[in-house]
N, CA and C of each residue as an Amber inpcrd file, in Angstrom:
protein
   216
  49.7370000 -18.7360000  -8.4360000  49.0400000 -17.5830000  -7.9350000
  49.9160000 -16.3350000  -8.0680000  51.1920000 -16.4750000  -7.7810000
  52.1210000 -15.3460000  -7.8740000  52.2730000 -14.8710000  -9.3070000
  52.2640000 -15.8230000 -10.2580000  52.3910000 -15.4600000 -11.6690000
  51.1920000 -14.6380000 -12.1160000  50.0270000 -14.9820000 -11.6160000
  48.8200000 -14.2260000 -11.9610000  48.9250000 -12.7970000 -11.4210000
  49.4240000 -12.6190000 -10.2220000  49.5790000 -11.2880000  -9.6400000
  50.5950000 -10.4720000 -10.4380000  51.6900000 -11.0990000 -10.8470000
  52.6930000 -10.3950000 -11.6540000  52.1040000 -10.0220000 -13.0040000
  51.3590000 -10.9150000 -13.6110000  50.7470000 -10.6380000 -14.9180000
  49.7740000  -9.4700000 -14.8020000  48.9530000  -9.4540000 -13.7510000
  48.0010000  -8.3580000 -13.5540000  48.7440000  -7.0410000 -13.2960000
  49.8550000  -7.0960000 -12.5720000  50.6170000  -5.8940000 -12.2770000
  51.2350000  -5.3270000 -13.5520000  51.7090000  -6.2020000 -14.4370000
  52.3170000  -5.7720000 -15.7010000  51.2520000  -5.1990000 -16.6340000
  50.0670000  -5.7760000 -16.6570000  48.9900000  -5.3650000 -17.5560000
  48.1760000  -4.1900000 -17.0040000  48.5330000  -3.7310000 -15.8270000
  47.7800000  -2.6640000 -15.1670000  47.7710000  -1.4050000 -16.0320000
  46.6290000  -0.7360000 -16.0640000  46.4980000   0.5020000 -16.8280000
  47.1340000   1.6420000 -16.0470000  47.7800000   2.5470000 -16.7550000
  48.3760000   3.6890000 -16.0400000  47.2650000   4.5940000 -15.4860000
  47.5630000   5.2610000 -14.4160000  46.5990000   6.1780000 -13.8010000
  46.3520000   7.3570000 -14.7470000  45.1060000   7.7310000 -14.8590000
  44.7400000   8.8490000 -15.7260000  44.9690000  10.1600000 -14.9870000
  45.3370000  11.1550000 -15.7590000  45.4970000  12.4890000 -15.1910000
  44.1070000  13.0260000 -14.8520000  43.9780000  13.7890000 -13.7950000
  42.6580000  14.3150000 -13.4390000  42.1520000  15.2570000 -14.5300000
  40.8600000  15.2080000 -14.7520000  40.2360000  16.0480000 -15.7780000
  40.2670000  17.4990000 -15.3200000  40.3790000  18.4260000 -16.2780000
  40.3780000  19.8370000 -15.8920000  39.0330000  20.2220000 -15.2760000
  39.0780000  21.1490000 -14.3620000  37.8690000  21.5980000 -13.6810000
  36.9910000  22.3640000 -14.6740000  35.7250000  21.9600000 -14.8530000
  34.8470000  22.6630000 -15.7990000  34.6530000  24.1360000 -15.4370000
  34.6930000  24.4410000 -14.1530000  34.5240000  25.8410000 -13.7490000
  35.6810000  26.6960000 -14.2600000  36.8830000  26.1540000 -14.2330000
  38.0320000  26.9040000 -14.7450000  37.9100000  27.1320000 -16.2470000
  37.4180000  26.1260000 -16.9590000  37.2160000  26.2630000 -18.4030000
  36.1930000  27.3490000 -18.6970000  35.0910000  27.3480000 -17.9480000
  34.0680000  28.3650000 -18.1680000  34.5710000  29.7640000 -17.8060000
  35.3680000  29.8570000 -16.7530000  35.9320000  31.1590000 -16.3900000
  36.8350000  31.6940000 -17.4920000  37.6120000  30.8150000 -18.1020000
  38.4950000  31.2350000 -19.1920000  37.6850000  31.7310000 -20.3790000
  36.6090000  31.0190000 -20.7240000  35.7550000  31.4500000 -21.8320000
  35.1000000  32.7890000 -21.5260000  34.6760000  32.9650000 -20.2710000
  34.0560000  34.2260000 -19.8780000  35.0500000  35.3750000 -19.9820000
  36.2680000  35.1520000 -19.5560000  37.3010000  36.1820000 -19.6680000
  37.5620000  36.5450000 -21.1250000  37.5830000  35.5350000 -22.0030000
  37.7900000  35.7940000 -23.4380000  36.6510000  36.6180000 -24.0060000
  35.4170000  36.2740000 -23.6470000  34.2700000  37.0020000 -24.2010000
  34.2270000  38.4290000 -23.6690000  34.6130000  38.6190000 -22.4100000
  34.6600000  39.9820000 -21.8680000  35.7320000  40.8090000 -22.5710000
  36.8640000  40.2020000 -22.8600000  37.9230000  40.9150000 -23.5680000
  37.4650000  41.2770000 -24.9780000  36.7660000  40.3620000 -25.6310000
  36.2760000  40.6330000 -26.9850000  35.2210000  41.7370000 -26.9600000
  34.3780000  41.7360000 -25.9360000  33.3540000  42.7750000 -25.8330000
  33.9910000  44.1360000 -25.5670000  35.0560000  44.1620000 -24.8100000
  35.7380000  45.4220000 -24.5290000  36.4110000  45.9790000 -25.7760000
  36.8680000  45.1050000 -26.6570000  37.5450000  45.5330000 -27.8830000
  36.5660000  45.9500000 -28.9760000  35.3130000  45.5890000 -28.8110000
  34.3100000  45.8650000 -29.8390000  34.1200000  47.3720000 -29.9690000
  34.2020000  47.8680000 -31.2050000  34.1050000  49.2990000 -31.4590000
  32.6680000  49.7910000 -31.4190000  31.7560000  49.0020000 -31.9200000
  30.3750000  49.4530000 -32.0240000  29.6800000  49.3360000 -30.6620000
  28.8500000  50.2920000 -30.3310000  28.1460000  50.2250000 -29.0410000
  27.0900000  49.1190000 -29.0630000  26.7720000  48.6230000 -27.9010000
  25.7560000  47.5790000 -27.7880000  24.3920000  48.2280000 -27.9580000
  23.5900000  47.6640000 -28.8450000  22.2690000  48.2220000 -29.0790000
  21.3440000  47.8830000 -27.9200000  20.3270000  48.6940000 -27.7610000
  19.3550000  48.4830000 -26.6860000  18.6330000  47.1510000 -26.8630000
  18.3510000  46.7680000 -28.1040000  17.6320000  45.5200000 -28.3620000
  18.4460000  44.3050000 -27.9340000  19.7700000  44.3980000 -27.9860000
  20.6050000  43.2740000 -27.5790000  20.5270000  43.0480000 -26.0750000
  20.2200000  44.0910000 -25.3260000  20.1530000  43.9760000 -23.8780000
  18.7860000  43.5050000 -23.3950000  17.7620000  43.6810000 -24.2100000
  16.3980000  43.3370000 -23.8120000  16.0600000  41.9210000 -24.2740000
  15.9470000  40.9610000 -23.3690000  15.6690000  39.5820000 -23.7870000
  14.2900000  39.4220000 -24.4170000  13.3120000  40.2150000 -23.9830000
  11.9780000  40.1070000 -24.5760000  11.9810000  40.5580000 -26.0280000
  12.7100000  41.6270000 -26.3180000  12.7980000  42.0960000 -27.6980000
  13.5210000  41.0670000 -28.5570000  14.5690000  40.4830000 -28.0130000
  15.3110000  39.4460000 -28.7450000  14.4090000  38.2480000 -29.0150000
  13.6330000  37.8400000 -28.0220000  12.7320000  36.6980000 -28.1680000
  11.6840000  36.9720000 -29.2440000  11.1080000  38.1830000 -29.2240000
  10.1100000  38.5340000 -30.2390000  10.7200000  38.5040000 -31.6360000
  11.9310000  39.0270000 -31.7440000  12.6050000  39.0510000 -33.0350000
  12.8500000  37.6370000 -33.5640000  13.2940000  36.7630000 -32.6940000
  13.5630000  35.3780000 -33.1080000  12.2730000  34.6940000 -33.5370000
  11.1990000  34.9140000 -32.7890000   9.9210000  34.2880000 -33.1440000
   9.3900000  34.8320000 -34.4680000   9.5550000  36.1260000 -34.7010000
   9.1090000  36.7020000 -35.9690000   9.8930000  36.1060000 -37.1410000
  11.1980000  35.9550000 -36.9650000  12.0170000  35.3560000 -38.0240000
  11.6090000  33.9090000 -38.2700000  11.3380000  33.1760000 -37.2170000
  10.9410000  31.7710000 -37.3740000   9.6000000  31.6720000 -38.0840000
   8.6570000  32.5250000 -37.7040000   7.3470000  32.4990000 -38.3700000
   7.4750000  32.8390000 -39.8500000   8.3220000  33.7990000 -40.1690000
   8.5220000  34.1760000 -41.5680000   9.1190000  33.0150000 -42.3520000
  10.0550000  32.3090000 -41.7650000  10.6550000  31.1630000 -42.4540000
   9.6520000  30.0320000 -42.6280000   8.8200000  29.8120000 -41.6200000
   7.7830000  28.7870000 -41.7430000   6.7840000  29.1500000 -42.8370000
   6.4170000  30.4160000 -42.9080000   5.4950000  30.8560000 -43.9700000
   6.1210000  30.6490000 -45.3390000   7.4150000  30.9350000 -45.4680000
   8.1160000  30.7030000 -46.7410000   8.1110000  29.2260000 -47.1020000
   8.3120000  28.3690000 -46.1240000   8.3210000  26.9300000 -46.3930000
   6.9300000  26.4270000 -46.7690000   5.9130000  26.9580000 -46.1500000
   4.5550000  26.5050000 -46.4390000   4.0810000  27.0050000 -47.7990000
   4.6170000  28.1280000 -48.2590000   4.2280000  28.6780000 -49.5650000
   4.8070000  27.8630000 -50.7090000   5.9060000  27.1710000 -50.4830000
   6.5350000  26.4290000 -51.5740000   5.9920000  25.0570000 -51.7200000
């Protein structure tokens, strides 16, 4: 019985390091994107701020691509 306990103790897996906090990772990415936005020379267009305009634009592009695919 003692040999089995020693064998299990020797074969024991090392403790894993705790995983990084996902919130800290997201905060770091947010800080990077804010820094990149601050360095950007060109002003932000009004259409980039309006989600409805962006959505319409994406749908128009998708419809145009579908029409191109259906024509071929």
